[in-house]
Each structure stands twice: as structure tokens, then as C-alpha cells.
C-alpha positions in Angstrom: 234.7 190.9 72.2 232.8 193.0 69.6 232.2 192.0 66.0 234.5 194.7 64.8 237.4 193.3 66.9 236.8 189.8 65.7 237.0 190.9 62.1 240.1 193.0 62.6 238.3 196.3 62.9 236.4 195.9 59.6 232.7 195.1 59.2 232.0 191.3 59.1 230.8 191.6 55.5 234.0 193.3 54.3 235.0 191.6 51.0 238.7 191.3 52.1 237.6 189.0 55.0 236.0 186.6 52.4 239.1 186.8 50.2 241.2 185.8 53.1 239.0 182.9 54.0 239.1 181.5 50.4 242.8 182.1 50.2 243.2 180.0 53.4 241.1 177.2 51.9 243.1 177.3 48.6 246.4 177.2 50.5 245.2 174.2 52.7 244.0 172.4 49.5 247.4 173.0 47.8 249.3 171.9 50.9 247.2 168.7 51.2 248.0 167.8 47.5 251.7 168.4 48.2 251.6 166.1 51.2 250.1 163.4 49.0 252.7 164.0 46.3 250.1 165.0 43.7 251.9 168.3 43.0 255.6 169.1 43.2 257.2 170.9 46.1 258.7 174.3 45.1 262.4 174.3 44.5 264.4 175.5 47.5 266.0 178.4 45.7 262.6 179.7 44.8 261.2 179.5 48.4 263.4 181.5 50.6 266.6 183.4 50.5 269.3 184.2 53.0 270.0 180.6 54.1 273.6 180.6 53.1 274.8 181.4 56.6 272.4 179.2 58.5 273.8 176.5 60.7 271.7 173.9 62.4 271.5 174.1 66.2 273.0 171.2 68.1 270.4 168.5 69.0 270.6 166.1 71.9 270.6 162.4 71.0 267.1 162.0 72.2 265.7 165.2 70.6 263.8 165.1 67.3 262.1 168.1 65.5 259.1 167.1 63.4 257.5 169.6 61.1 254.7 170.0 58.5 251.0 169.9 59.2 250.4 166.3 58.3 253.5 165.0 60.0 252.9 166.9 63.3 249.2 166.0 63.3 250.1 162.3 63.0 252.7 162.6 65.8 250.2 164.3 68.1 247.7 161.5 67.5 250.3 158.8 68.2 250.1 157.7 71.9 253.6 156.1 71.6 255.2 159.4 70.7 256.5 161.4 73.6 255.8 165.0 72.8 257.8 167.8 74.4 256.6 171.2 73.0 254.6 172.5 70.1 255.7 175.6 68.1 253.2 177.0 65.7 252.2 180.2 63.9 248.7 181.6 64.5 247.6 180.6 61.0 249.1 177.1 61.2 247.4 176.6 64.6 244.0 177.1 63.0 244.8 174.6 60.2 246.3 172.1 62.6 242.9 171.7 64.2 244.1 170.8 67.7 242.4 171.6 71.0 245.1 173.4 73.1 243.2 172.8 76.3 243.5 169.1 75.9 246.9 169.0 74.1 248.7 168.1 77.3 252.1 169.7 76.3 253.5 173.2 76.3 253.0 175.2 73.2 254.2 178.5 71.9 252.9 180.9 69.2 255.8 181.9 67.0 256.6 183.5 63.7 257.7 181.5 60.6 261.1 183.0 60.8 261.6 181.7 64.4 261.0 178.1 63.1 263.3 178.8 60.1 266.1 179.5 62.7 265.7 176.0 64.0 265.0 174.0 60.8 266.7 176.1 58.2 265.3 178.1 55.3 264.8 175.1 53.1 262.4 173.2 55.4 258.7 173.3 54.3 257.4 173.5 57.8 254.0 175.1 57.0 254.3 177.1 60.2 254.4 174.2 62.7 257.2 172.3 64.5 257.0 169.7 67.3 259.8 168.8 69.6 259.7 165.1 70.5 261.6 162.1 71.7 262.4 159.3 69.3 259.8 156.5 69.0 260.4 153.4 71.3 262.8 150.8 70.0 261.0 147.7 68.5 262.4 144.2 68.4 262.1 141.7 65.5 260.4 139.2 67.8 257.4 141.5 68.0 256.9 141.0 64.2 256.3 137.3 64.3 252.6 137.6 63.5 253.1 140.1 60.6 252.8 138.3 57.2 254.7 141.0 55.3 257.9 143.0 56.1 260.1 145.3 54.2 263.9 145.2 54.7 266.3 147.9 53.4 270.0 147.2 52.8 271.6 150.6 53.4 269.1 152.8 51.6 270.6 156.2 52.5 268.3 158.8 51.2 265.7 159.8 53.9 263.3 161.0 51.1 263.4 157.5 49.6 263.0 155.8 53.0 260.0 158.1 53.8 258.4 157.3 50.4 259.0 153.6 51.1 257.3 153.9 54.5 254.2 155.4 52.9 254.0 152.4 50.5 254.6 150.0 53.4 251.7 151.5 55.4 249.5 151.5 52.3 250.1 147.8 51.8 249.9 147.0 55.5 253.4 145.8 56.0 254.3 145.0 59.6 257.6 147.0 59.7 260.4 148.6 57.8 263.7 147.1 58.9 267.0 148.8 58.0 270.7 149.0 59.2 272.0 151.4 61.8 274.9 152.4 59.6 274.4 154.0 56.2 270.6 154.5 56.8 268.7 157.6 57.9 267.9 157.9 61.6 264.6 159.3 62.8 264.5 162.9 61.8 262.3 165.7 60.6 263.3 165.2 57.0 262.5 161.5 57.2 259.2 162.1 58.9 258.2 164.8 56.5 258.9 162.6 53.5 256.9 159.8 55.2 254.0 162.2 55.6 252.7 160.6 58.8 253.7 157.0 58.0 256.5 157.1 60.5 253.9 157.2 63.3 252.0 154.2 61.7 254.7 151.5 61.1 257.7 150.4 63.2 261.0 151.6 61.8 263.6 149.1 63.1 267.3 149.7 62.8 269.5 146.6 63.3 273.3 146.3 63.8 273.9 143.4 61.5 271.5 142.8 58.7 272.6 139.2 57.9 271.9 138.3 61.5 268.5 140.0 61.4 267.6 138.0 58.2 268.6 134.9 60.0 266.3 135.8 62.9 263.5 136.4 60.4 264.1 132.9 58.9 263.7 131.4 62.4 260.4 133.3 62.8 259.2 131.7 59.6 259.7 134.4 57.0 260.7 133.7 53.4 263.2 136.4 52.5 263.4 137.6 48.9 266.1 140.0 47.7 265.2 142.2 44.7 268.0 142.2 42.1 267.8 143.4 38.5 269.8 140.3 37.6 267.7 138.0 39.7 267.2 134.5 38.2 263.4 134.6 38.2 260.5 137.1 38.2 259.4 138.2 41.6 255.8 137.0 41.2 257.1 133.4 40.6 259.5 133.4 43.6 257.0 133.9 46.4 256.5 130.9 48.7 254.9 130.5 52.2 252.6 132.8 54.2 255.2 135.1 55.6 257.3 137.3 53.3 260.2 139.7 53.9 261.1 141.7 50.8 264.7 142.9 50.8 265.8 146.0 48.7 269.3 147.3 48.2 270.8 150.8 48.2 270.1 153.4 45.5 273.3 152.8 43.7 274.9 149.5 44.6 271.9 147.4 45.2 272.1 144.5 47.6 275.5 143.8 49.3 277.1 140.4 48.6 276.5 139.2 52.2 272.8 140.1 51.9 272.6 138.3 48.5 274.1 135.2 50.1 271.7 135.3 53.2 268.3 135.8 51.6 266.3 132.7 50.7 266.0 133.8 47.0 266.9 136.5 44.6 264.2 137.8 42.2 263.8 140.6 39.6 261.0 142.9 38.6 260.4 142.1 34.9 260.2 145.4 33.0 259.5 145.1 29.2 260.4 148.7 28.5 263.7 150.3 27.6 264.4 151.2 31.2 265.3 148.2 33.4 265.7 149.8 36.8 263.6 151.9 39.0 264.0 154.2 42.0 264.1 152.0 45.1 260.9 153.6 46.4 259.0 152.7 43.2 260.4 149.2 43.2 259.3 148.8 46.8 255.7 149.8 46.0 255.5 147.3 43.1 257.1 144.5 45.1 254.7 145.2 48.0 251.7 145.0 45.7 252.9 141.7 44.1 253.5 140.3 47.6 250.0 141.2 48.7 248.5 139.5 45.7 250.4 136.3 46.7 249.3 136.5 50.3 245.6 137.0 49.3 245.7 134.0 46.9 
């Protein structure tokens, strides 16, 4: 291939080629900051139009569509994730930095609009989508050697659960345990919000949370439920070398059965005028405090 063809028919020194290169770098830098939550994601109504008539395609029970550069990259690197097919635009493929010869799964070069038809016009897919199977089911018994776990009592918002997963990975928790009902299942929205963390920590959904807490007690875990009306500050409630922090739903908090089952209830002391936090923020603070206790 001639130099002219490689540069789109223009001389290699054409200023527009340099502009395109720097625009790509700027876009990649901006996307990376969005993935880390350092800058806000554009509001849906400002991103795309024409989504009023979009209807999601029917998915099989064992079919999951992951999207976003960081999310897909993490899934491709996860040996436990069964990958089916990669869909990517030409530009996203270059930014994804994968070797197609060693990828080991089918791939297809598509337009952004073709991905929009599958994910909807509001999904920030960055030009890449991966069809996969759900991750293997994990059992509580496999967590017996983990000193720190996070348990969610019907936290329903996948964005919150994804953010909680990121914090759980950051503080090296052994798993995020939640209920099968009134909790998000593995999905593209959850994975995108977790920004790669879904591939790095077990996400275990249990049928009966009280029974699961009882099993954790048998495995030697001290379970502590976070409650704004808890009788003592969290940092003074820790005991033992294995902790399971239990957080309630965004609106109702811990259910009564959960409150009765945990070993202790504790609160996050907040001296300011606001006495409650988003569940993902509370999880991050609680994980940090738990790590300080376990290191002592």
C-alpha cells in the first residue's frame, strides 16, 4: 500500500492528519476521565435524538451485551468470561487495542448506528459492544478466606451497584452479595457503571438474604448493618478478623428481617447538616473504615 493510500490520499504531512491524530488523543483522554468519574457524562437528551421509537431487542436468558471501551477491555481480559462476538467501529477498534488475530472470537466492524439499534440511543457505548454469557455462579463457601465482604439488601439501581463494585474492588473486598429479587442482574448498564469492576469481583445473588447472613456467620464473619439510627458509630462496632458490611436499599434502608439477623447495627457519624448519604458513598466510607480495622 502506498503512502498516499495510508493517509487517505493526502500527503503524510498534511495538517489535517495531525489534527485528526490530536483529536483522537483528546477524545481518548476525555473518555478515560469519564470512565473514572472525573467528569460528568453528557445528559441523554443532549447526546442523541430519535430514540423515542426504539425498543430493546429480546435477549436470551444467557445473553449479555457489554459496552464501553473500559468495560469491554476488562471483559476480554477476563478468562472466566465466555465471549461470543465483538462488534466495534473502526475508530473504536484502534482505541480498544486488541489483537484480532489472537482474539479467539468472531468480530464485526459496524457503524455506531448499528450498535445504537441494539443498545438504544442513550447508551454511551463508545463504538464497541461485546456479546457474552453471564459470569459463572459463585457460592458463599468459596468466600471463607476473604476477610471483607459487602452485602446489599435490595439495592435496586444498577448505577449505584456498579459504583459500589468499584469501591469494593478498590478496597479489596472478596465479593458483593445481593438478593435475586429487587436487585439488578448482570447487564450492560451494571457493567458500564462498574467500569470493569464486574470482571474483578464476584457478584453473588442469593435467594434468601437472612439465610445467606446465617451462612456467613457459620463461616466466621461478623455482620454489621449500616443504619442511620444505629446505636453506635461504625468504627467502634468492628470485631473479629472477618467482616461483612450490610447496606440497605436507597430509600427504605435495611429490611426488618435483615436488621434482626446481623450481629450488630452501626451508623456513620456525620457532624454536618446532612445525616444520610447515597448508598454508594456510604459503602465506600464503610469499606475504608473496615480496612483500617483489619490492618490494626
